[in-house]
MARVOGU-154475 format. One line per 3 residues: their letters; for each residue y, x, z of C-alpha. Coordinates in nm, 3 decimals. Each point is the difference from the previous one (the first is absolute). Layout:
BEGIN
a> Y:X:Z | ...
//
This chain:
BEGIN
mvl> -6.739:-1.752:-1.214 | -0.123:0.356:-0.062 | -0.351:0.102:0.085
fni> -0.113:0.343:0.052 | -0.326:0.158:0.120 | -0.026:0.102:0.353
tgy> -0.215:0.299:-0.089 | 0.237:0.136:-0.255 | 0.275:0.272:0.037
gqa> 0.324:0.073:-0.180 | -0.003:-0.339:-0.190 | 0.312:-0.142:-0.163
vep> 0.103:-0.353:-0.053 | 0.251:-0.149:-0.242 | 0.371:0.074:0.081
vca> 0.194:-0.281:0.186 | 0.362:-0.067:0.062 | 0.174:0.156:0.291
gsi> 0.090:-0.257:0.265 | -0.277:-0.237:-0.122 | -0.274:-0.171:0.219
qry> -0.357:0.094:-0.129 | -0.363:-0.079:0.117 | -0.274:0.267:-0.010
gvt> -0.371:-0.042:0.072 | -0.303:0.210:0.079 | -0.369:-0.062:0.011
gpp> -0.249:0.060:0.277 | -0.307:-0.149:0.171 | 0.020:-0.292:0.232
gtv> 0.147:0.083:0.344 | 0.229:0.274:-0.132 | 0.339:0.042:0.163
fdw> 0.262:0.152:-0.220 | 0.299:0.204:0.135 | 0.273:0.023:-0.255
mvn> 0.267:0.283:0.000 | 0.278:-0.014:-0.254 | 0.261:0.270:-0.084
gge> 0.331:-0.156:-0.144 | -0.082:-0.347:0.096 | -0.109:-0.227:0.287
via> -0.316:-0.225:0.037 | 0.131:-0.342:0.078 | -0.328:-0.191:-0.017
gdq> -0.372:0.070:-0.014 | -0.037:0.319:0.212 | -0.355:0.036:0.134
tdt> -0.122:-0.203:-0.301 | -0.100:0.075:-0.356 | 0.317:-0.133:-0.144
ati> 0.347:0.133:0.105 | 0.334:-0.121:-0.098 | 0.255:0.282:-0.034
qwd> 0.383:-0.024:0.003 | 0.112:0.309:-0.202 | 0.322:0.185:0.063
wna> 0.285:0.009:-0.250 | -0.041:0.377:-0.068 | -0.171:0.075:-0.328
gty> -0.267:0.266:0.007 | -0.371:0.065:0.061 | -0.159:-0.118:0.328
kie> -0.350:0.011:0.156 | -0.210:-0.295:0.129 | -0.272:0.097:0.249
vya> -0.279:-0.213:0.128 | -0.234:0.089:0.286 | -0.304:-0.210:0.045
tid> -0.235:-0.047:0.299 | -0.324:-0.206:-0.041 | -0.104:-0.224:0.301
gne> 0.214:0.227:0.236 | -0.243:0.287:-0.053 | 0.205:0.316:-0.015
scq> -0.282:0.169:-0.183 | 0.035:-0.252:-0.277 | 0.341:0.074:-0.132
gys> 0.160:0.023:-0.334 | 0.327:0.108:-0.153 | 0.182:-0.059:-0.330
sti> 0.343:0.067:-0.139 | 0.197:-0.079:-0.311 | 0.338:0.081:-0.149
etl> 0.258:-0.270:-0.076 | 0.308:0.065:-0.206 | 0.313:-0.196:0.077
rkp> 0.258:-0.026:-0.282 | 0.334:-0.159:-0.042 | 0.288:0.047:-0.254
tvd> 0.262:0.261:0.083 | 0.331:-0.184:0.029 | 0.315:0.215:0.053
lgp> 0.357:-0.134:-0.042 | 0.137:0.330:0.133 | 0.252:0.060:0.270
dke> 0.272:-0.238:0.107 | 0.286:-0.030:-0.254 | 0.382:-0.051:0.010
icq> 0.209:-0.192:-0.255 | 0.368:-0.077:-0.018 | 0.142:-0.348:0.029
gds> -0.008:-0.166:-0.341 | -0.275:0.230:-0.127 | -0.378:-0.064:-0.035
iil> -0.318:0.201:0.007 | -0.322:-0.063:-0.195 | -0.325:0.058:0.188
dag> -0.302:0.102:-0.208 | -0.351:-0.097:0.127 | -0.155:0.243:-0.254
tsy> -0.325:-0.043:-0.192 | -0.248:0.246:0.150 | -0.235:-0.268:0.133
qpa> -0.351:-0.107:-0.098 | 0.050:-0.286:-0.249 | 0.045:-0.282:0.001
yhf> 0.252:0.035:0.276 | 0.256:-0.247:0.137 | 0.332:0.028:0.178
iwn> 0.185:-0.213:0.260 | 0.343:0.090:0.119 | 0.121:-0.133:0.329
nta> -0.296:-0.235:0.031 | 0.130:-0.204:-0.287 | -0.253:-0.083:-0.274
ads> 0.285:-0.047:-0.250 | 0.098:0.364:0.038 | -0.305:0.161:-0.164
sqy> 0.141:0.234:-0.258 | -0.007:0.370:0.010 | 0.369:0.026:0.073
ftv> 0.215:-0.152:0.287 | 0.378:0.004:0.010 | 0.188:0.026:0.330
kqs> 0.374:-0.062:0.033 | 0.048:-0.015:0.385 | -0.122:0.130:0.326
evv> -0.355:-0.099:0.062 | -0.357:0.120:0.067 | -0.219:-0.035:-0.315
tlk> -0.379:-0.035:0.026 | -0.239:0.062:-0.289 | -0.370:-0.120:0.014
vtd> -0.237:0.123:-0.264 | -0.344:-0.149:-0.071 | -0.202:0.229:-0.240
gfm> -0.298:-0.076:-0.224 | -0.237:0.045:0.297 | 0.185:-0.276:0.184
cin> 0.110:0.277:0.255 | 0.345:-0.058:0.148 | 0.271:0.238:0.119
sds> 0.369:-0.027:0.060 | 0.310:0.205:0.069 | 0.359:-0.084:0.097
vki> 0.330:0.166:-0.050 | 0.347:-0.057:0.154 | 0.297:-0.046:-0.220
idn> 0.334:0.061:0.159 | 0.306:-0.147:-0.170 | 0.304:0.216:0.094
plp> 0.348:-0.150:-0.022 | 0.255:0.143:-0.233 | 0.304:0.174:0.146
ivd> 0.303:-0.236:0.015 | 0.262:0.183:-0.207 | 0.351:-0.149:0.012
fgy> 0.337:0.150:-0.096 | 0.165:-0.299:0.198 | 0.163:-0.119:-0.309
kdt> -0.089:-0.002:-0.370 | 0.333:0.115:-0.149 | 0.294:0.209:0.104
tlc> 0.326:0.112:-0.140 | 0.205:0.313:0.069 | 0.365:0.009:-0.102
egd> 0.227:0.290:-0.077 | 0.054:0.225:0.300 | -0.307:-0.132:0.171
qay> -0.226:0.267:0.151 | -0.365:0.013:-0.090 | -0.241:-0.117:0.275
riv> -0.346:0.098:0.088 | -0.317:-0.229:-0.002 | -0.270:0.151:0.207
adn> -0.366:-0.086:-0.068 | -0.088:-0.032:0.366 | 0.268:-0.281:0.033
liq> -0.149:-0.208:-0.279 | -0.340:-0.099:0.147 | -0.124:-0.134:0.333
pnn> -0.066:0.282:0.240 | -0.369:-0.093:0.057 | -0.082:0.046:-0.374
gis> 0.064:0.374:0.013 | 0.094:0.200:-0.312 | -0.247:0.221:-0.180
dnv> 0.199:0.049:-0.310 | 0.310:-0.126:-0.186 | 0.141:0.035:-0.355
wyf> 0.340:-0.099:-0.121 | 0.079:-0.101:-0.353 | 0.364:0.010:-0.104
nna> 0.034:-0.117:-0.359 | -0.352:0.118:-0.050 | 0.064:0.352:0.143
ist> -0.237:0.089:0.286 | 0.094:0.136:0.334 | -0.252:0.062:0.289
lpy> 0.269:0.065:0.270 | -0.029:-0.226:0.316 | 0.347:-0.141:-0.082
ydv> 0.222:-0.095:-0.285 | 0.389:0.029:-0.022 | 0.153:-0.304:-0.170
sqt> 0.317:0.090:-0.196 | 0.246:-0.192:-0.209 | -0.130:-0.107:-0.337
qqn> 0.181:0.048:-0.327 | 0.231:-0.283:-0.122 | -0.202:-0.282:-0.170
kid> -0.329:0.178:0.077 | -0.271:-0.137:0.238 | -0.207:0.257:0.173
tli> -0.351:-0.080:0.136 | -0.155:0.154:0.314 | -0.364:-0.066:0.083
avi> -0.163:0.121:0.314 | -0.389:0.016:0.004 | -0.127:0.044:0.349
knt> -0.365:0.075:0.087 | -0.109:-0.061:0.355 | -0.265:0.179:0.216
slc> -0.268:-0.242:-0.132 | 0.096:0.131:-0.351 | 0.126:-0.346:-0.112
sns> 0.330:0.008:-0.188 | 0.285:-0.252:-0.060 | 0.347:0.027:-0.144
dtl> 0.347:-0.142:-0.001 | 0.277:0.016:-0.262 | 0.371:0.051:0.043
fil> 0.255:-0.060:-0.273 | 0.318:0.197:0.018 | 0.264:-0.196:-0.185
pck> 0.334:0.108:-0.137 | 0.304:-0.095:0.219 | 0.176:-0.299:-0.142
ine> 0.183:-0.153:0.301 | 0.294:-0.099:-0.213 | -0.210:-0.233:-0.206
vei> -0.127:-0.198:0.288 | 0.151:-0.347:0.062 | 0.038:-0.074:0.366
pns> 0.009:-0.364:0.101 | 0.337:-0.107:0.139 | -0.118:-0.275:0.214
ftp> -0.277:-0.156:0.206 | -0.077:-0.304:0.217 | -0.162:0.079:0.341
ndd> -0.070:-0.373:0.090 | -0.389:0.026:0.059 | -0.085:-0.195:-0.310
hin> -0.209:0.291:-0.122 | 0.220:0.032:-0.311 | 0.228:0.298:-0.021
dsw> -0.002:0.036:0.372 | 0.042:0.384:-0.005 | 0.218:0.231:-0.203
vip> -0.249:0.190:-0.204 | 0.134:0.284:-0.208 | -0.211:0.074:-0.310
ttq> -0.169:0.339:-0.061 | 0.071:0.135:0.353 | -0.366:0.050:0.047
lyp> 0.047:0.294:-0.245 | 0.230:0.178:0.240 | -0.197:0.087:0.317
hav> 0.320:0.167:0.149 | 0.249:-0.287:-0.050 | 0.228:-0.110:0.262
lei> 0.183:-0.343:0.022 | 0.304:-0.069:0.226 | 0.167:-0.347:0.006
fdr> 0.347:-0.057:0.142 | 0.207:-0.313:0.090 | 0.353:-0.067:-0.111
wgr> 0.134:0.195:0.298 | -0.206:0.310:-0.088 | -0.251:-0.047:0.279
lvy> -0.363:0.118:-0.076 | -0.224:-0.312:0.020 | -0.326:0.129:-0.160
rte> -0.150:0.337:-0.085 | -0.348:0.097:-0.127 | -0.165:0.313:-0.125
hvw> -0.285:-0.232:-0.146 | 0.200:-0.199:-0.253 | -0.288:-0.142:-0.201
eep> -0.226:-0.083:0.303 | 0.298:-0.132:0.224 | 0.233:-0.215:-0.224
wdg> 0.295:-0.148:0.186 | -0.079:-0.346:0.138 | 0.371:-0.090:0.095
ksk> -0.028:0.102:0.367 | 0.149:0.274:0.200 | -0.199:0.116:0.312
gkq> -0.195:-0.337:-0.020 | 0.320:-0.213:-0.019 | 0.075:-0.205:-0.323
mpm> 0.310:0.118:-0.162 | 0.253:-0.253:-0.139 | 0.042:-0.093:-0.365
dsy> 0.232:0.259:-0.137 | 0.025:0.293:-0.251 | -0.136:0.327:0.133
yyv> 0.055:0.357:-0.126 | -0.302:0.214:-0.052 | -0.053:0.371:-0.065
ldy> -0.333:0.082:-0.160 | -0.094:0.366:-0.004 | -0.296:0.032:-0.224
tgr> -0.101:0.355:0.097 | 0.139:0.024:0.351 | 0.214:0.284:-0.120
gtt> 0.310:-0.176:-0.153 | -0.137:-0.154:-0.325 | 0.164:-0.328:0.095
ktg> 0.081:-0.346:-0.135 | 0.247:-0.235:0.164 | 0.093:-0.363:-0.029
tvn> 0.003:-0.333:0.168 | -0.264:-0.258:0.075 | 0.072:-0.362:0.084
lir> -0.193:-0.159:0.287 | -0.029:-0.373:-0.068 | -0.139:-0.264:0.237
//
């Protein structure tokens, strides 16, 4: 409790912490009624008495306490006193809200500009009491600082974890054969629409291009070209995908000559190796009378399961035409359907 003389003016008492509850007292003769007036706080107990309990606000600064006294109700016997109280608290500032990209992290720094010996608590967890705090996901982080005067203050900051753009060529490798035309890959078609594109950079065998597209052409024989697309979205988060452009070697591919579609989960479909490298391939299968029984423009994703329009085909040899490029680079032969 702080005592100060009712007859004095302009007195000062020891500083206290903002937000704290303090008791203050005055002296006066018996029968005195004291009327307390406080700037920057509230009298929560003891008004009209010589001892008042004050709940101070959380704003640091200098505030006045005033006391008016009346003795035995006689207005001619009045007194007045005032004093200055200083409220202090540590200045805690984590700065504005921050954004990171998925997979990244950010280190928050509590700083050291506090009255020693100070103490930190992050997110109300006593175990997190160091100067630094690492955030790897979206969350609101709170820092509470207790300084050497045992005054407390806190601040919070919102961390927003932005998703990466989903960059996908649709296939990892591709092959263009002689006579095939180059085709264009457009950046806008590589990511989900709601990501938005802020910037894109293409690396073709380490050469850089910043056009919004890239034209894929035939690679040299026995040479693998590498195309990398690095896409940055409107949140300034980036991701990439890689496409390998392989030399055309369709004559070296061994195509299986039989399969057994009997639902035993073993060799039930006729899978042609390496067709995932030929996004424009077309497969047609004919029976012994030359009737078309199966056709697909998605050879790798839709291997023949021995059916034609949902009907199981009989055990027999079937003639196929596999156009690797959709432009006449074909391979033909027979496949045996065995049940």
